MIDRENTI-824951 format. One record per residue (C-alpha): chain; z, y, x. Coordinates in Angstrom, 3 decimals. Layout:
BEGIN
+--------+----------+----------+----------+
: chaine :        z :        y :        x :
+--------+----------+----------+----------+
:      A :        Z :        Y :        X :
...
+--------+----------+----------+----------+
***
This chain:
BEGIN
+--------+----------+----------+----------+
: chaine :        z :        y :        x :
+--------+----------+----------+----------+
:      A :  206.778 :  148.343 :  208.400 :
:      A :  204.426 :  150.731 :  210.047 :
:      A :  205.788 :  153.886 :  211.859 :
:      A :  203.422 :  155.811 :  209.780 :
:      A :  204.326 :  154.267 :  206.394 :
:      A :  206.680 :  156.352 :  203.832 :
:      A :  210.304 :  155.326 :  203.938 :
:      A :  210.838 :  152.005 :  202.093 :
:      A :  210.724 :  152.466 :  198.345 :
:      A :  209.222 :  155.958 :  198.713 :
:      A :  205.545 :  156.701 :  198.015 :
:      A :  202.857 :  159.066 :  199.660 :
:      A :  200.371 :  160.447 :  197.217 :
:      A :  196.779 :  160.580 :  198.612 :
:      A :  194.269 :  162.654 :  196.555 :
:      A :  193.129 :  159.880 :  194.436 :
:      A :  196.953 :  158.919 :  193.636 :
:      A :  197.605 :  162.579 :  193.122 :
:      A :  194.867 :  163.008 :  190.687 :
:      A :  196.301 :  160.134 :  188.656 :
:      A :  199.777 :  161.345 :  188.977 :
:      A :  198.638 :  164.942 :  187.821 :
:      A :  196.721 :  163.342 :  184.933 :
:      A :  199.889 :  161.716 :  183.645 :
:      A :  201.921 :  164.903 :  184.210 :
:      A :  199.419 :  166.919 :  182.229 :
:      A :  199.582 :  164.359 :  179.367 :
:      A :  203.236 :  164.727 :  179.399 :
:      A :  203.213 :  168.561 :  179.362 :
:      A :  200.629 :  168.873 :  176.784 :
:      A :  202.579 :  166.293 :  174.457 :
:      A :  205.706 :  168.174 :  174.914 :
:      A :  204.162 :  171.706 :  174.118 :
:      A :  202.371 :  170.011 :  171.090 :
:      A :  205.728 :  168.801 :  169.698 :
:      A :  207.401 :  172.051 :  170.455 :
:      A :  209.647 :  171.175 :  173.337 :
:      A :  210.336 :  174.041 :  176.057 :
:      A :  210.246 :  173.108 :  179.683 :
:      A :  213.234 :  173.232 :  182.131 :
:      A :  213.977 :  172.394 :  185.706 :
:      A :  216.930 :  171.963 :  188.046 :
:      A :  217.697 :  171.392 :  191.841 :
:      A :  216.825 :  167.891 :  192.899 :
:      A :  220.265 :  167.848 :  194.675 :
:      A :  223.315 :  167.750 :  192.282 :
:      A :  227.113 :  167.616 :  193.227 :
:      A :  228.571 :  164.102 :  193.729 :
:      A :  231.616 :  165.377 :  191.226 :
:      A :  229.074 :  165.791 :  188.265 :
:      A :  227.464 :  162.274 :  188.816 :
:      A :  230.818 :  160.657 :  189.224 :
:      A :  232.267 :  162.188 :  186.002 :
:      A :  229.283 :  160.798 :  184.250 :
:      A :  229.380 :  157.427 :  186.194 :
:      A :  231.153 :  154.250 :  185.166 :
:      A :  227.998 :  152.007 :  185.273 :
:      A :  225.978 :  150.546 :  188.316 :
:      A :  224.101 :  153.734 :  188.806 :
:      A :  227.219 :  155.123 :  190.781 :
:      A :  226.477 :  152.448 :  193.541 :
:      A :  222.804 :  153.481 :  193.774 :
:      A :  223.374 :  157.202 :  194.551 :
:      A :  221.811 :  158.667 :  197.691 :
:      A :  224.826 :  160.664 :  198.670 :
:      A :  225.579 :  162.863 :  201.640 :
:      A :  227.629 :  165.724 :  202.901 :
:      A :  226.195 :  169.295 :  203.689 :
:      A :  227.237 :  171.191 :  206.855 :
:      A :  230.129 :  172.769 :  204.897 :
:      A :  231.409 :  169.186 :  203.844 :
:      A :  230.325 :  169.435 :  200.258 :
:      A :  229.655 :  166.002 :  198.632 :
:      A :  226.142 :  166.304 :  197.467 :
:      A :  223.549 :  163.713 :  196.098 :
:      A :  219.956 :  163.193 :  195.240 :
:      A :  219.744 :  163.019 :  191.434 :
:      A :  219.416 :  159.563 :  190.203 :
:      A :  218.423 :  160.806 :  186.676 :
:      A :  217.918 :  164.087 :  184.820 :
:      A :  220.529 :  163.903 :  182.092 :
:      A :  223.522 :  165.025 :  184.063 :
:      A :  221.593 :  168.302 :  185.030 :
:      A :  220.622 :  168.902 :  181.626 :
:      A :  224.252 :  168.494 :  180.291 :
:      A :  225.560 :  170.773 :  183.325 :
:      A :  223.006 :  173.646 :  182.403 :
:      A :  223.694 :  173.468 :  178.703 :
:      A :  227.619 :  173.437 :  179.270 :
:      A :  227.126 :  176.603 :  181.564 :
:      A :  225.607 :  178.561 :  178.451 :
:      A :  226.921 :  176.616 :  175.668 :
:      A :  228.197 :  179.645 :  174.019 :
:      A :  225.100 :  181.755 :  174.097 :
:      A :  222.231 :  179.033 :  173.621 :
:      A :  220.668 :  178.780 :  170.027 :
:      A :  220.838 :  175.170 :  168.819 :
:      A :  219.178 :  172.739 :  168.466 :
:      A :  217.495 :  172.706 :  171.775 :
:      A :  214.251 :  170.916 :  172.324 :
:      A :  213.777 :  170.627 :  176.029 :
:      A :  211.387 :  168.917 :  178.258 :
:      A :  211.426 :  168.208 :  182.101 :
:      A :  209.534 :  166.435 :  184.795 :
:      A :  211.553 :  165.548 :  187.897 :
:      A :  211.669 :  163.307 :  190.843 :
:      A :  214.830 :  161.056 :  190.758 :
:      A :  216.247 :  158.560 :  193.452 :
:      A :  218.132 :  155.328 :  193.287 :
:      A :  218.826 :  153.034 :  196.075 :
:      A :  218.326 :  149.588 :  194.364 :
:      A :  216.516 :  146.542 :  194.906 :
:      A :  212.908 :  146.919 :  194.388 :
:      A :  210.860 :  144.764 :  191.963 :
:      A :  207.521 :  145.411 :  190.198 :
:      A :  207.602 :  148.649 :  188.410 :
:      A :  210.873 :  149.933 :  190.382 :
:      A :  210.731 :  152.075 :  193.440 :
:      A :  213.536 :  153.829 :  195.135 :
:      A :  212.124 :  157.273 :  193.852 :
:      A :  210.166 :  158.074 :  190.618 :
:      A :  208.927 :  160.909 :  188.652 :
:      A :  210.661 :  161.068 :  185.188 :
:      A :  209.685 :  162.911 :  181.991 :
:      A :  212.716 :  163.637 :  179.892 :
:      A :  212.702 :  164.921 :  176.415 :
:      A :  215.825 :  165.863 :  174.717 :
:      A :  216.935 :  167.375 :  171.489 :
:      A :  220.647 :  168.629 :  171.743 :
:      A :  222.671 :  169.972 :  168.762 :
:      A :  220.954 :  167.963 :  165.884 :
:      A :  222.789 :  165.337 :  163.893 :
:      A :  219.764 :  164.419 :  161.852 :
:      A :  217.779 :  161.041 :  162.565 :
:      A :  214.586 :  163.471 :  162.692 :
:      A :  215.819 :  164.136 :  166.355 :
:      A :  215.368 :  160.514 :  167.214 :
:      A :  211.853 :  160.430 :  165.146 :
:      A :  210.443 :  163.439 :  166.998 :
:      A :  211.595 :  162.239 :  170.530 :
:      A :  210.148 :  158.720 :  169.987 :
:      A :  207.099 :  160.118 :  168.147 :
:      A :  206.230 :  162.442 :  171.207 :
:      A :  206.510 :  159.478 :  173.731 :
:      A :  204.338 :  157.295 :  171.476 :
:      A :  201.830 :  160.174 :  171.243 :
:      A :  201.580 :  160.435 :  174.951 :
:      A :  200.962 :  156.699 :  175.420 :
:      A :  198.208 :  156.940 :  172.958 :
:      A :  196.711 :  160.072 :  174.701 :
:      A :  196.621 :  157.843 :  177.633 :
:      A :  194.584 :  155.320 :  175.912 :
:      A :  196.932 :  152.725 :  174.624 :
:      A :  197.326 :  151.466 :  171.242 :
:      A :  199.806 :  149.509 :  168.787 :
:      A :  198.426 :  146.187 :  170.318 :
:      A :  199.292 :  147.046 :  173.748 :
:      A :  202.974 :  148.503 :  173.500 :
:      A :  205.846 :  148.597 :  171.071 :
:      A :  209.063 :  150.548 :  170.837 :
:      A :  211.899 :  148.238 :  170.332 :
:      A :  214.832 :  149.997 :  168.424 :
:      A :  218.329 :  148.870 :  168.208 :
:      A :  221.783 :  150.501 :  167.675 :
:      A :  224.928 :  150.743 :  169.636 :
:      A :  226.680 :  151.716 :  166.476 :
:      A :  225.399 :  148.590 :  164.340 :
:      A :  226.388 :  146.327 :  167.486 :
:      A :  229.865 :  147.848 :  167.503 :
:      A :  230.257 :  147.216 :  163.893 :
:      A :  229.002 :  143.684 :  164.191 :
:      A :  231.180 :  142.956 :  167.153 :
:      A :  234.329 :  144.337 :  164.946 :
:      A :  233.142 :  142.082 :  161.990 :
:      A :  233.229 :  139.048 :  164.431 :
:      A :  236.671 :  139.856 :  165.596 :
:      A :  235.677 :  140.956 :  169.115 :
:      A :  238.041 :  143.931 :  170.181 :
:      A :  236.911 :  147.490 :  170.744 :
:      A :  238.127 :  147.356 :  174.207 :
:      A :  235.403 :  144.849 :  175.094 :
:      A :  232.386 :  146.721 :  173.513 :
:      A :  231.204 :  149.020 :  176.512 :
:      A :  231.766 :  146.328 :  179.082 :
:      A :  229.817 :  143.758 :  176.681 :
:      A :  226.819 :  146.432 :  176.303 :
:      A :  226.676 :  146.741 :  180.359 :
:      A :  226.651 :  143.037 :  180.700 :
:      A :  224.328 :  142.454 :  177.769 :
:      A :  221.777 :  144.868 :  179.119 :
:      A :  221.160 :  142.717 :  182.043 :
:      A :  219.646 :  140.040 :  179.812 :
:      A :  216.224 :  139.275 :  181.166 :
:      A :  217.273 :  140.555 :  184.566 :
:      A :  219.769 :  137.729 :  185.322 :
:      A :  220.286 :  134.251 :  183.669 :
:      A :  222.189 :  133.770 :  180.425 :
:      A :  224.640 :  131.785 :  182.267 :
:      A :  225.227 :  134.864 :  184.598 :
:      A :  225.571 :  137.242 :  181.552 :
:      A :  228.099 :  134.677 :  180.136 :
:      A :  230.089 :  134.749 :  183.293 :
:      A :  230.107 :  138.513 :  183.206 :
:      A :  231.405 :  138.568 :  179.635 :
:      A :  234.003 :  135.888 :  180.618 :
:      A :  235.164 :  138.233 :  183.350 :
:      A :  235.676 :  140.928 :  180.723 :
:      A :  238.116 :  138.635 :  178.788 :
:      A :  235.972 :  137.241 :  176.113 :
:      A :  236.603 :  133.721 :  175.112 :
:      A :  233.615 :  131.144 :  174.936 :
:      A :  233.808 :  131.322 :  171.166 :
:      A :  233.452 :  135.123 :  171.357 :
:      A :  230.359 :  134.763 :  173.676 :
:      A :  228.639 :  132.523 :  171.476 :
:      A :  229.285 :  134.870 :  168.690 :
:      A :  227.635 :  137.625 :  170.719 :
:      A :  224.576 :  135.746 :  171.578 :
:      A :  224.311 :  134.700 :  167.952 :
:      A :  224.345 :  138.324 :  166.778 :
:      A :  221.725 :  139.491 :  169.374 :
:      A :  219.344 :  136.645 :  167.644 :
:      A :  219.198 :  138.544 :  164.464 :
:      A :  215.711 :  140.034 :  164.059 :
:      A :  215.652 :  142.115 :  160.899 :
:      A :  217.591 :  144.894 :  159.643 :
:      A :  217.905 :  143.182 :  156.325 :
:      A :  219.728 :  140.307 :  158.050 :
:      A :  222.130 :  142.770 :  159.684 :
:      A :  222.673 :  144.400 :  156.364 :
:      A :  223.657 :  141.160 :  154.875 :
:      A :  226.556 :  140.885 :  157.321 :
:      A :  227.468 :  144.703 :  157.214 :
:      A :  226.508 :  145.548 :  153.648 :
:      A :  223.932 :  148.265 :  152.836 :
:      A :  226.533 :  150.997 :  152.701 :
:      A :  226.815 :  150.956 :  156.597 :
:      A :  226.093 :  154.426 :  157.838 :
:      A :  224.636 :  152.724 :  160.980 :
:      A :  222.306 :  150.551 :  158.761 :
:      A :  221.203 :  153.634 :  156.937 :
:      A :  220.216 :  155.510 :  160.126 :
:      A :  217.981 :  152.625 :  161.193 :
:      A :  216.338 :  152.470 :  157.819 :
:      A :  215.841 :  156.247 :  157.817 :
:      A :  214.241 :  156.114 :  161.314 :
:      A :  211.659 :  153.490 :  160.350 :
:      A :  210.915 :  155.441 :  157.042 :
:      A :  210.394 :  158.604 :  159.154 :
:      A :  208.313 :  156.846 :  161.639 :
:      A :  205.955 :  155.567 :  158.817 :
:      A :  205.659 :  159.069 :  157.574 :
:      A :  204.970 :  160.527 :  160.886 :
:      A :  202.398 :  157.979 :  161.604 :
:      A :  203.832 :  155.745 :  164.221 :
:      A :  205.539 :  153.234 :  162.233 :
:      A :  203.357 :  150.466 :  163.521 :
:      A :  204.609 :  151.023 :  167.063 :
:      A :  208.229 :  150.182 :  166.188 :
:      A :  210.118 :  147.040 :  165.679 :
:      A :  213.764 :  146.222 :  165.472 :
:      A :  215.567 :  144.411 :  168.183 :
:      A :  219.293 :  144.379 :  168.388 :
:      A :  219.047 :  143.095 :  171.891 :
:      A :  218.105 :  146.599 :  172.976 :
:      A :  221.355 :  148.064 :  174.395 :
:      A :  220.471 :  150.216 :  177.356 :
:      A :  222.584 :  150.277 :  180.465 :
:      A :  224.064 :  153.687 :  180.526 :
:      A :  227.418 :  153.991 :  179.130 :
:      A :  226.970 :  157.433 :  177.317 :
:      A :  224.799 :  156.187 :  174.356 :
:      A :  226.557 :  156.061 :  170.962 :
:      A :  223.862 :  155.326 :  168.255 :
:      A :  220.470 :  154.377 :  167.940 :
:      A :  218.870 :  153.155 :  171.283 :
:      A :  215.156 :  152.357 :  172.038 :
:      A :  212.934 :  150.936 :  174.717 :
:      A :  209.068 :  150.668 :  174.812 :
:      A :  207.462 :  147.414 :  176.326 :
:      A :  204.001 :  146.331 :  176.852 :
:      A :  203.247 :  143.633 :  174.543 :
:      A :  201.995 :  141.294 :  177.014 :
:      A :  205.361 :  141.372 :  178.693 :
:      A :  204.399 :  141.920 :  182.200 :
:      A :  206.312 :  145.008 :  183.091 :
:      A :  209.722 :  146.506 :  182.631 :
:      A :  210.443 :  149.265 :  180.132 :
:      A :  207.836 :  151.823 :  179.971 :
:      A :  210.440 :  154.469 :  178.522 :
:      A :  213.695 :  154.234 :  176.960 :
:      A :  216.574 :  156.409 :  175.513 :
:      A :  218.836 :  156.910 :  172.563 :
:      A :  221.698 :  159.120 :  171.026 :
:      A :  224.403 :  160.361 :  173.329 :
:      A :  226.733 :  162.612 :  171.261 :
:      A :  229.755 :  162.476 :  173.479 :
:      A :  228.265 :  163.278 :  176.947 :
:      A :  228.636 :  167.089 :  176.834 :
:      A :  232.258 :  166.613 :  175.847 :
:      A :  232.953 :  164.001 :  178.716 :
:      A :  231.427 :  166.299 :  181.203 :
:      A :  233.782 :  169.321 :  180.176 :
:      A :  231.892 :  171.154 :  177.278 :
:      A :  232.002 :  170.966 :  173.686 :
:      A :  230.941 :  167.916 :  171.710 :
:      A :  227.092 :  168.340 :  170.915 :
:      A :  224.942 :  165.647 :  169.110 :
:      A :  222.215 :  164.710 :  171.389 :
:      A :  219.057 :  162.468 :  171.587 :
:      A :  217.041 :  161.906 :  174.789 :
:      A :  214.585 :  159.585 :  176.497 :
:      A :  213.443 :  159.026 :  180.114 :
:      A :  209.834 :  158.049 :  180.887 :
:      A :  209.095 :  157.023 :  184.350 :
:      A :  205.680 :  157.237 :  186.127 :
:      A :  205.899 :  153.913 :  187.984 :
:      A :  205.550 :  151.397 :  185.176 :
:      A :  203.209 :  153.278 :  182.961 :
:      A :  200.617 :  153.593 :  185.894 :
:      A :  201.052 :  150.054 :  186.685 :
:      A :  200.296 :  149.188 :  183.000 :
:      A :  197.269 :  151.565 :  182.880 :
:      A :  195.907 :  150.038 :  186.134 :
:      A :  196.531 :  146.366 :  184.730 :
:      A :  194.417 :  147.652 :  181.566 :
:      A :  191.573 :  149.158 :  183.782 :
:      A :  192.541 :  152.603 :  182.510 :
:      A :  192.584 :  155.007 :  185.371 :
:      A :  193.992 :  158.644 :  184.460 :
:      A :  192.409 :  161.520 :  186.486 :
:      A :  189.358 :  159.149 :  187.360 :
:      A :  187.067 :  160.357 :  190.041 :
:      A :  187.173 :  163.902 :  191.620 :
:      A :  185.344 :  166.615 :  189.755 :
:      A :  184.258 :  170.087 :  190.955 :
:      A :  181.714 :  172.514 :  189.252 :
:      A :  179.516 :  173.571 :  192.173 :
:      A :  179.075 :  172.596 :  195.710 :
:      A :  177.353 :  174.976 :  198.183 :
:      A :  175.895 :  174.064 :  201.563 :
:      A :  173.531 :  175.878 :  204.125 :
:      A :  171.303 :  174.854 :  206.882 :
:      A :  172.100 :  177.295 :  209.750 :
:      A :  174.690 :  180.046 :  210.393 :
:      A :  172.186 :  182.712 :  209.373 :
:      A :  172.197 :  181.271 :  205.845 :
:      A :  175.987 :  181.336 :  205.644 :
:      A :  176.257 :  184.830 :  204.166 :
:      A :  174.207 :  184.095 :  201.129 :
:      A :  176.235 :  180.955 :  200.651 :
:      A :  179.382 :  182.831 :  200.671 :
:      A :  178.198 :  185.416 :  198.262 :
:      A :  177.204 :  182.579 :  195.971 :
:      A :  180.709 :  180.911 :  196.271 :
:      A :  182.547 :  184.286 :  195.682 :
:      A :  180.415 :  184.860 :  192.417 :
:      A :  181.196 :  181.303 :  191.028 :
:      A :  184.964 :  181.441 :  191.980 :
:      A :  185.225 :  184.973 :  190.438 :
:      A :  183.960 :  183.600 :  187.189 :
:      A :  186.705 :  181.061 :  187.204 :
:      A :  184.576 :  177.836 :  188.190 :
:      A :  185.720 :  175.514 :  191.025 :
:      A :  183.423 :  175.692 :  194.191 :
:      A :  183.472 :  173.765 :  197.518 :
:      A :  181.567 :  175.869 :  200.176 :
:      A :  180.473 :  174.045 :  203.330 :
:      A :  182.553 :  174.883 :  206.371 :
:      A :  179.691 :  174.536 :  208.754 :
:      A :  175.920 :  174.123 :  208.649 :
:      A :  174.586 :  170.720 :  207.810 :
:      A :  171.179 :  168.995 :  206.991 :
:      A :  170.149 :  168.664 :  203.360 :
:      A :  170.395 :  165.033 :  202.956 :
:      A :  174.069 :  165.038 :  204.446 :
:      A :  174.888 :  167.988 :  202.136 :
:      A :  173.665 :  166.368 :  198.758 :
:      A :  175.359 :  163.035 :  199.692 :
:      A :  178.613 :  165.154 :  200.310 :
:      A :  178.111 :  166.936 :  197.038 :
:      A :  177.813 :  163.662 :  195.124 :
:      A :  180.987 :  162.213 :  196.672 :
:      A :  182.772 :  165.467 :  195.631 :
:      A :  181.701 :  164.883 :  192.021 :
:      A :  179.925 :  168.155 :  191.887 :
:      A :  178.227 :  168.977 :  188.640 :
:      A :  175.833 :  171.277 :  190.419 :
:      A :  174.699 :  171.946 :  194.013 :
:      A :  173.219 :  174.677 :  195.750 :
:      A :  171.587 :  174.218 :  199.293 :
:      A :  170.459 :  177.409 :  201.205 :
:      A :  167.931 :  177.260 :  203.978 :
:      A :  166.204 :  180.004 :  205.936 :
:      A :  163.628 :  180.756 :  203.137 :
:      A :  166.375 :  180.997 :  200.534 :
:      A :  168.297 :  183.317 :  202.958 :
:      A :  165.246 :  185.436 :  203.195 :
:      A :  164.214 :  185.551 :  199.633 :
:      A :  167.939 :  185.451 :  198.337 :
:      A :  166.741 :  183.030 :  195.717 :
:      A :  167.962 :  179.449 :  195.552 :
:      A :  167.829 :  176.351 :  193.413 :
:      A :  170.688 :  175.176 :  191.342 :
:      A :  170.435 :  171.431 :  191.147 :
:      A :  172.149 :  169.616 :  188.292 :
:      A :  173.484 :  166.371 :  190.051 :
:      A :  173.424 :  164.239 :  187.108 :
:      A :  169.802 :  164.512 :  186.067 :
:      A :  168.268 :  166.157 :  189.195 :
:      A :  166.738 :  169.103 :  187.356 :
:      A :  166.683 :  172.516 :  189.198 :
:      A :  166.570 :  176.042 :  188.416 :
:      A :  165.833 :  179.053 :  190.541 :
:      A :  168.482 :  181.742 :  190.647 :
:      A :  169.506 :  184.880 :  192.227 :
:      A :  173.242 :  185.843 :  192.837 :
:      A :  173.053 :  188.146 :  189.929 :
:      A :  171.715 :  185.224 :  187.693 :
:      A :  173.920 :  182.724 :  189.002 :
:      A :  176.650 :  182.441 :  186.245 :
+--------+----------+----------+----------+
***
């Protein structure tokens, strides 16, 4: 690795990368605002104690931990949800619920890198806290679907796979698999597609499941419709009712075509309690675009009062790779309203006056830093993506009149400073 490269798994953002990232962030923020979510933020450093209290899955082995100069055990946050929970618990008695909160934050995990996975990434979190209704799931998923549609994707290019921890728990119990094995089974089964079926079976064996139990588990995960689940559990199952309600709400809210039932969606985090979901590209080239679910017990686990909650995490890495694969470039080329150049130092004063006038009116303007020839200036203005260009030579400086050139069509219009905007 070059000594000038970013640390392994981390990224530099050159201007073209920054534009793409900011276009994505802008879509996230606009979507959150459109759906009524409020913004929040927290330090990128959290206490190790908080993360360990929430841990219990593989993420605990992926934390960038360290001690500060006072010996405090700290860590770079691997996800945003523990920080969200901490902040809510701190003011749980005074906040007005339900909360609809949105955040974009950088997260760090020391893990093996694959396509779509870095050791740092930016993540958009949407959470609704304090709401039992399945409308919470519908609003969170609907917002994420809306963001992907705003980026130029449609129902032929991605789907949101919906499963249910509650349904899976009922199916396991009906099949005679003990509750004590449920969480370990979820964490092992979430690795399907990442490791071989034989390795998943080995993990389940290690948790005490018999070969017959393991065969039953894989058989259950092959169920592909809610109706087939209902045949096993009965339509009076509350978990089945919640799934049916979510799909009905999605139809009413206009994103039903993006949802598909998949009992194999389990999610690797231990705190999920109900409906879970993940979005994937339909071509199957990439990891999950976003994922989340209901986590009604997390606040209580961390020391607060129980609070029904639904949330999702939407990382920047996979969606940027998917968009690039489809030829969609968020941010596109650089754009600026005006570029101004001048031939000699004596021409600079008028150029500066023009720039001041343009900027005072709220328009963007690139002002040349030193004298340059006309050909060089107009070439530079083109590379800047300038909509209009002004070049000031000795005659313009003397008359205090200059041409404003529209770069796209080449038309010019003579202006004075007072006529400029």
